[in-house]
N, C-alpha and C positions, 0 to 999 in steps of 0.2 A: 438537709434542714439547716445545718450550720452555715453553709455558704449563703443560703437564702436570708437567714436572719442577720448576717453580717453585711448584707448588700447595702443597707442605708449608710453604714460606716464607710464602706469602700467608695460609694458614689459621692458621698459628701466631702471626703477628705483626700481622695486620689483623683488625679486628672485622668481623662479617658486614655491618654498615652500610657500612663503608669499601669492602670488596670488592664489595659490591653496587652502590655508587655508581660505582666505577671501571668495572665491567662495563657499567653503563648508559651512561656517557659514551662508552666505546668503541663501544657499539652505535649511539649517536647520531652518532659520527664516521663510521662506515661508511654511515650514511644521508646525511650531509651531503656526502660526497665526490662522488658522481655528480651531485648537484644543483648544487654549486658549480662543478665543472669541466666539466659537460656530457659527461663521459666522453671528453674530448679526448685523454687519454693512450692510449686504445685506438686512436683514429684515427691518432695520431702513430706508433704502432708499425706500423700497416697501411701508411701512406704512406712511411715510411722504408724499408720493404722494397723498394718500387718504385723508390726513389731511391738505392740503395746505390752505383751506379756513376756518379752525377751529382752532383758536389760543389755545384753551384749550387742544385739542387733540395733537397739536404740542408740547406743554409744557409737557404733560404726556409722550409722546413718547421719546422726547429728554432727559428729566430728568431720566426716567426709564432706558434708554439705557446707559447713561453716568455713572449713579450710578452702574449699573450692570457690565459694562466694567471695571470700576475702581476697583471694588471688585475682578473681575477675574484677573486683572493685579497684585493686591496685593497677591492673592493666588499663581499666577505663580511665583512671586519673592520669596515667602516663600519656595515653592517647589524647585526652582532653588538654593536657599541658602543651602538647605538640601543636594542636590545632587552635588553641586559645588566641594566639596572636592574630589569627585571621578572622576571628569573630569580633565584630565591632558592635558590642552591646555592653553597656555599663553594668548590667546585671548578670553577665555570663557566668561568673564564678558560682552564682547560686544554682545554676544548672548542675554543676558538679556536686555541690554539697547536698542538694535536695535529692538527687538520684541516689547517692550513698545512704542518706537517712531513710529514704523510702525502701531501699533494698533490705536493710537490716530490720526495719520495723515489720516489713512483710514476712521475712524469714522467722522472726521471733513469734509473730502471730500464728504462723502455720505450724510451728513447733508446738505451741500451746494447744492448738486445735488438734494436731495429730496425736498428741498424748492424751487427748480426751478431756482436757481442762477447758471447757467452753466458757466457764465463768471468767477466767483470766483472759481468755480470748476476747470476750465481750468488754471486759473492763479495760483492757489495753486499748481497744478502739475508742472507748468512751474517754479515756485519758487523752488520747490524741485530739478528739473533738473539743473537749473542755479547755485544754491548754491552748488550742488554736484560737478559741474565742478570747480567752484572757490575754494572751500575748498579742493578739491583733489589736485589742483595745489599748493595751499598754504601749505597744510600739507605734501604732498609727495615731491614736487619739492623744496620748500623753506625751510621748517622745517626738511625735511628728516625723517619723522616719519614712513615711510614705511607702512606696513599693518595696524598699529594702526591708521595712518592718514586716510586711506581709510575707515576703519570702523567708525571712529569718524565723518567723513564727511557725511556718510550715515545717522547716527543717528541725527546729528544736522540739516541736510536738512529736514528730516521728521518732526522734532519738530518745525522748522520754518514754515513749511507748516501748521501744526496744529494751531500754534499761530496766523498766518495770518488770517485764516478763522474764528477762535474763536473771534478775535478782530474785524475784519471788518464786520462780520455778527452779532456782538453784542449778542453772544449766551448766555451770562450771564442772559439776560432777559427771556430766555426760561427755565432756571434752577431754579426750586423751589422744595426743598426736600419734601414738602407735596404733590407734584404732582406724586411722585413715586407710580406706580400702578402695583400691582401684576397681575391683569388681563391682562394688556397690556404686561407685561413681559411674561406671559404664551403664549399669541398669538405670540409674537416675537420669542420665543424659539421654538414653534411648527412649525413656518415657517423656521427658520434658521438651526435647527439641521440636517434635512435631506440633507442640502447642504454640511455638513462636509465630508461625504464619497465622494461626488462629487469633492470637492477641493483636497482631498487626492489622488483621482484617477488621477487627472490632474498632481499632484506633482509626482506621480509614473511614469507617461508617460514622463514628461518633465525634471525632476530633480533628480530622484532617482539614475540615472547612476553616478552622481557626488559622491554620498555617497559610492557606490560600488567601484568605481575607487580609491577613497581616502582610503578606508579600505583595499583593496587588493593590489593596486600598490603604494599607498602613495600620499600625498597631492601635491608633486611636479609634478607627472604625471597628477593629476587633474588640476593643473595650466595650463599645456600645452593644455590639452583637452578643458578647459574653454576658453582659448584664441582662439583656432581654431574654436570653435563654434560661436564666434562673427562674423566671416566672412560669414558663411552660412546664 
């Protein structure tokens, strides 16, 4: 709904090349997420459901997951820094920041959901949507930042969602380095890794066409294609 309502702003103030590039980067973000995180956020939700009445297990699960995801994010940034010189795109660094922002937003949402707090889970998603609208209007309409503004709005919105849940759920009380448990990590990985090809399959079905269009016809044509897809 949000992306549809913002479409007049995007099409009026962004060129087809800018909009197509942003859409392509968002498509690549959705591909990177399951590969970088191993779909750990899905396993986190599943194991927190079983641990709701056991404070020790909750701490073990949350600490182990957050430490692991943090290490995965650092490794991703290192790899990105190595290959960045070979990527000839002026918006390439937003691919790095938006992946990290989406990772922690997703993790925090699944923690809230796993702990049974569906109100904060829904409100966190609403915060992401609302700030996306406000920041897009501010960055694109007022500041005239174009595609940079659209990408920055997405990253900031996801980070605000993550911060909101972390602060309101007081998740710092669940994080204890000594609670990092390799056995828990092994169980989480065992559950989450088979979900990676599942997510990649969905990406192929729903988003791979954007990559093909951008490669063969150019990002401007992808911008037109992406805008048209919002109506369906």
